C-alpha positions as CSV (number, residue, x, y, z in Angstrom):
1,M,0.1,0.0,0.0
2,G,1.3,3.5,-0.8
3,V,1.5,6.6,1.2
4,P,-1.8,7.6,2.6
5,M,-3.5,10.7,1.2
6,K,-3.2,13.9,3.2
7,F,-6.2,16.1,3.8
8,F,-5.9,19.7,4.9
9,V,-8.6,21.7,6.6
10,P,-8.3,25.4,7.4
11,F,-10.2,25.8,10.6
12,D,-11.6,28.9,12.4
13,G,-14.4,27.2,14.5
14,T,-17.2,28.5,12.4
15,E,-20.1,26.1,11.5
16,L,-18.9,25.6,7.9
17,A,-15.2,25.0,9.1
18,V,-16.6,22.4,11.5
19,A,-18.7,20.8,8.7
20,A,-15.6,20.7,6.5
21,L,-13.6,19.0,9.2
22,K,-16.4,16.4,9.8
23,R,-16.4,15.6,6.1
24,A,-12.6,15.2,6.0
25,D,-12.7,13.0,9.1
26,S,-15.5,10.9,7.6
27,L,-13.5,10.4,4.3
28,A,-10.3,9.8,6.2
29,T,-11.9,7.1,8.3
30,G,-12.8,5.2,5.0
31,T,-9.5,5.9,3.2
32,G,-6.8,5.9,5.9
33,A,-5.9,9.5,5.0
34,E,-4.1,11.8,7.4
35,I,-5.7,15.1,8.4
36,V,-3.8,18.3,9.1
37,V,-5.9,21.2,10.5
38,A,-4.5,24.7,10.6
39,T,-5.6,27.9,12.2
40,I,-4.3,31.4,11.7
41,I,-4.8,33.7,14.6
42,P,-4.1,37.3,14.2
43,K,-3.0,39.2,17.4
44,D,-6.2,41.3,17.2
45,R,-8.9,41.2,19.9
46,E,-11.6,42.5,17.5
47,Y,-10.9,39.8,15.0
48,A,-11.2,37.2,17.8
49,L,-14.5,38.7,19.0
50,E,-15.9,38.7,15.4
51,R,-15.2,35.0,15.1
52,G,-16.6,34.2,18.4
53,W,-13.3,33.0,19.8
54,L,-13.9,34.9,23.1
55,D,-16.7,36.7,24.8
56,S,-16.7,40.6,25.1
57,N,-15.8,40.4,28.7
58,E,-12.8,38.0,28.2
59,T,-9.2,39.1,27.8
60,F,-7.6,38.2,24.5
61,E,-4.9,35.6,24.9
62,I,-3.6,33.7,21.9
63,E,-2.8,30.6,24.0
64,A,-6.5,30.4,25.2
65,V,-7.9,30.8,21.7
66,R,-5.4,28.2,20.4
67,D,-6.4,25.7,23.1
68,T,-10.1,26.3,22.5
69,L,-9.8,25.6,18.8
70,R,-7.5,22.6,19.4
71,S,-10.2,21.1,21.7
72,Q,-12.9,21.7,19.0
73,V,-10.7,19.9,16.4
74,A,-10.0,17.0,18.8
75,E,-13.8,16.6,19.5
76,I,-14.4,16.1,15.7
77,A,-11.3,14.4,14.5
78,L,-9.3,12.8,17.3
79,D,-6.4,11.8,15.1
80,A,-6.0,15.1,13.2
81,E,-2.8,17.0,13.5
82,F,-3.5,20.6,14.7
83,R,-1.3,23.5,13.7
84,C,-1.8,27.0,14.8
85,E,0.1,30.1,13.9
86,S,-0.3,33.6,15.4
87,V,0.3,36.6,13.0
88,R,0.4,40.3,13.5
89,S,-2.7,42.4,13.9
90,Y,-4.6,43.9,11.0
91,I,-3.6,41.2,8.6
92,S,-5.8,41.0,5.5
93,A,-7.9,38.0,4.6
94,G,-5.7,37.6,1.5
95,N,-2.5,37.2,3.6
96,I,-4.2,34.7,5.9
97,A,-5.3,32.8,2.8
98,T,-1.8,32.9,1.4
99,R,-0.5,31.4,4.6
100,L,-3.0,28.7,4.6
101,R,-2.2,27.9,0.9
102,D,1.4,27.7,1.8
103,I,0.8,25.3,4.6
104,A,-1.3,23.2,2.3
105,T,1.5,23.1,-0.2
106,D,4.3,22.5,2.4
107,I,2.5,19.5,3.8
108,D,1.9,18.2,0.3
109,A,-1.9,18.1,0.7
110,D,-3.9,16.0,-1.7
111,V,-7.2,17.6,-0.9
112,V,-8.0,20.7,0.9
113,F,-11.6,21.0,2.6
114,L,-12.9,24.4,2.5
115,G,-16.0,25.5,4.5
116,S,-17.3,28.6,2.9
117,E,-20.6,30.1,2.1
118,N,-19.2,32.1,-0.8
119,V,-16.5,30.1,-2.6
120,G,-19.0,29.4,-5.5
121,S,-19.8,33.1,-5.9
122,I,-18.6,34.9,-9.0
123,A,-17.5,37.8,-7.0
124,A,-15.8,36.9,-3.7
125,P,-16.3,39.1,-0.7
126,V,-13.2,41.0,0.4
127,G,-13.1,39.3,3.7
128,S,-13.2,35.8,2.2
129,I,-10.2,33.4,2.4
130,G,-11.9,30.6,0.4
131,S,-11.4,31.9,-3.1
132,N,-7.7,32.7,-2.3
133,V,-7.0,29.4,-0.9
134,A,-8.6,27.7,-3.9
135,T,-6.7,29.7,-6.6
136,R,-3.7,28.3,-8.6
137,V,-3.0,25.3,-6.3
138,P,-1.5,21.8,-6.7
139,Y,-4.3,20.1,-4.7
140,D,-7.9,19.1,-5.1
141,I,-10.5,21.2,-3.4
142,Y,-13.6,19.8,-1.5
143,L,-16.0,22.7,-1.0
144,V,-18.3,22.5,1.9
145,Q,-21.3,24.9,1.6
146,S,-23.8,23.1,3.8
147,R,-23.7,22.7,7.5
148,D,-25.5,19.4,7.4
């Protein structure tokens, strides 16, 4: 038997990211594929609040956000490898997408599972990372647009 496939899942804890990870885990169970999950956390309290990573009365701590997201991933895909990077404040969605695309390429991902409501849109919103992760890449894309 050859080298197992490698699945990559960008993960920010949203419902669609959770759905994408569940699909990756389901397919990995049947194929023996490895799953690598990555989260990029800007050092930006407002960004964390917008994503629901902390409550308005909580202090922003990268380690706490990382641990929460790691726990979410472990609940869904116990055997998944979790990677987390913190980046400077005020980083654009395009720069986050570039970093995720670099990780997918670095790990030699076979399939990237993207949870996005707008990947299929003709005009991608400015804040979307999905279309940037799915552009000019050496891997297949599995688009998850349904939470079910």
